[in-house]
N, C-alpha and C positions, 0 to 999 in steps of 0.2 A: 167895377170890382178889382180890376188890375191895379188902378191907382191906390185903392185901399190896401191891397197886398203889399205893394211897394212901401206904403206908409208903415205898415206893421213891420216889415222887414227892417226898416230904418229905426223904429222904436226899439226892436230887439237889439240891434247892433249898438245903438247909442247907450242903452242901459246895460249892455253885457249880459243879457238873459236869454234863455232858449224858449221860454214859454210866457205868453201874455198872462198877467194875474187877472183872473176873471172871478167875480163874485156875484152870484144871483143874476147872471145874464148880462153883466156889464163890466167894463174895465175897472180895475180897482187899484190904480196906482197910488203910491204914497205921495205926499206933498214934495218930498225930496226928488222922487222920480219925475214928477210933472215939471219941476223947476229945471232939472237937468234936460228934459226934452225941449223945453222952450229955449234953453241956452244952445242946444245942439241944432235945432231946426232954424233958429234965428228968425229973420223976417220973411223968409221964403214960404213957410207953412204956418197957418194959425193952429196951434196945438189944440185949442179948445174945439175948433171945427173938426180937426183930424180925429179927436177922441169921439165926437158925436158920430162921425162917419163909420168909425170902426165899430162902435156900439150898435149902430143900425144893422151892420152885417152880421154881428154876433146874434142879434135878434132874429134874423132871417135863418141862420143856421140852426138855432134852438127850435124854430118852428119846423124846419125840415127834419130835424132829428126826431121830433114828435111824430111826424108823418111816417118816417122810417120805422119807428118803434111800432106803430099801428100795423104797418105792412108786415113786420116780423110776427106780431101776434096772429094776424090773419093767416099768414103763410103757414105757420106752425100748426094752427088749427086745421087748415086744409090738409096738411101733410098727415096729421092724425087720422082724419076721415079717410084719406086714401090708403093708409096702412090697414085700416079695418076692412075697407071694401076689397082690397087685392090681397090681403093676407101676408103682407110683407113684414118682416121682422126689423127692428131697429138695426140690427147688425147688417142686413141686406141693404138698408138705406145708407148706412155709413159706407158700405162698399161702393155704392153708386158714386159718391163724392166725398173722398177723404178730407177735402179742404172746407167742406161746408161747416160753417160756425155760426157766430152770432151776426155776421154781416148780412144785411137785407138782400143784397145782390145774390149772394151765394145761396141763401135760403130759398129765394123765389126761383133761382135756377134749378135747384134740387126739386122743388115742387113740380117744375115743368118736366123734369126727367121721370118722376114717379108717374105723372099723368100719362106720358108717352108709353112708359112700360105698361101701365094699366090698360091703355087702349090696345097694345099688342097683345096682352094677356086675354083681353075680351075677344079679340079676333081669333086667337088660337082656340079658346073654349067654344066659340061658335063653329069653328072648323071641326072640331072633335065631335060636337053634338050633331053636325050634319052627316059626319061619317057613320056615327053610331046609328042614326036613323036609316041611313042607306043600307047598312049591312044587318040591320035588325038585332043589334046587341046594345049593351049598356055603354054609355060614355066611360063609366068607371072601368070597363074591361080594357079600354085603351090606356087609361091612366096606370092601371096595374102593369101593363106591358112596359110602358115608358118608365115607370118607377123602378121596375124590376131590372130593366136592361141598362138604363143610363142615369138613374136618379133625376130624371126630367132634364137633363143637361144636353142641349143641342151640340155642344162642343165635345161631348164625351167620345173618347177613343179607347178601345180595350187594348191593354198591353199584351194580352195573350192571343187575341184573334185579329187586332187591327180593325175590328168592327166600329162603325161610326154612327153618330147622331142618336136621336131620341129612341128609335126602335133598334139601333145598332145593326145597320146594314153591313152585311159581310162583304169583304173585298171582292170575292169571286162574282158578286152581283153586278160589278162595274167592268169586269173583264169580257173578252170576246165570248159571245154565246151566253153571257150572263143575262139576268133578267132585264137590266136596263139597256144593254146592248140590243137585245131582241125587241125592246120597246123603241129602238132608235133614239135613245137619249144619249147624247154626247155629254157625259157627265162622269166626274171622278169622285172618289171618297173625299178628296180634299175640298172639291166644290161643295159637298154636303156640309162640311164643317163651318162653311162660311154662310150657309142658309139660315134664314129665320125659322122659328118653330112652325109658322104657317106653311112655309115652303117645304119643310121636311115632312109635314103631315101630308101635303099634296103628293109628294113623292111616295110616301107610304101607301097612300091610296092607289096610286098607280101600280104598286107592287102587289097589293091585295087583289086588284082587278086582273092583273096578269094571271094570278093563281085562281081566278074565278071564284073568289071567296064569297060565300053567301050567308055567313054567320051560323051555319049548321054545326060547326066545331069551334071550340074556344080559339081565340087569337094565338094563345100559347103554341099550338100546333104549327101555325104559320111561321112562328119564330124558330122553332126547333127542327121541323122536317115537313116543309109544305108539299113535297112530293108524296107523302104518305098519308094524305088526308083520308082517302077512301078506306085505307087499312084501319086507321084509328077509329073511323065510323063503325066498322065492323067489330073492332076489338081494341078498346082503349088500352089494354095491356101490351099492345104490340111493341116489341123492342125496337127503339129508334137507333140507339147506339150501344153497343156492347161494352161491358166493363173493360177498362184499360185501353179503349180506342182513343184516338186523338180528341174527338169531340167530348168524350167522357171525361177526359183529363181536364179539358177547359171549362166545363160546366158542372162543377161539384154540386151546385144547388139543385140540379135537375135529377140526380141520381135516386133510385128507389132505395128507401131505407137508409139513405146516407152513404151506401157503398155498393149498391147493386146496379144492375143495368139501367140505362135511361129508357123509360117507356113513355108512351103517350099519356098515361095516367100521372106519372111522376112529374112530368113537365107541367101539366095542368094544375097539379097540387101545388107546385113551386109558386106559380103566379097567383093562384087563389089566396095564398098567404101574404101576398104583397099588398100593403095598404097605400092608398093614394097619399 
């Protein structure tokens, strides 16, 4: 192949052209060009044999291109199936690899990325289902919390509270005497932002277990005021945060009637309105 490449390079140089003239899978030199090549190569290279060798390589390339074309067709079909299976949009796929174009290598690499993401998504779904069964609630209850708190973004960080991750862990939970300190977990909110969704779900499970959550009240109460679970059980209208308090300012969606105190009921109603 190297010898053929050198021959082609010489042909281009002798003829003063930048691209070989190819027609229907074979070289298509004019009689004048062939004569010039014979004069230029002299007796060192038989031009007719050189042309046959180059045409042979061109034929191999054409076959490889057909194989690549089929790879592209198969890969694109697989991507379409993966999109349907995992609910990803074309925009999300484009965000995975801005360089993915019509190149077979790029398309196949993108397929592998989507497969990997699909596997991770399946693992996260399995984890949520497991937690839902453990606490006797619906998996959709978890999705409402994560959608309402972080829009399902593991890297989400609140500008107003600095809460992080899928369930928006508050900074105080990582401080001395916070939940995770009491659980002897040497972890920071920065560590959480580097975690996968499955890892964050495991941490959330630890958080729920710390509060001895048993599914008898909506998860929403664990988000807003876990220390007031018993009071909420007795009276859902228990005031969690009074109007104009710091927590009231930072959580407008939780307010009663849009501008009233934040109560157990108003928090539960907020998350009930959130769709997965």
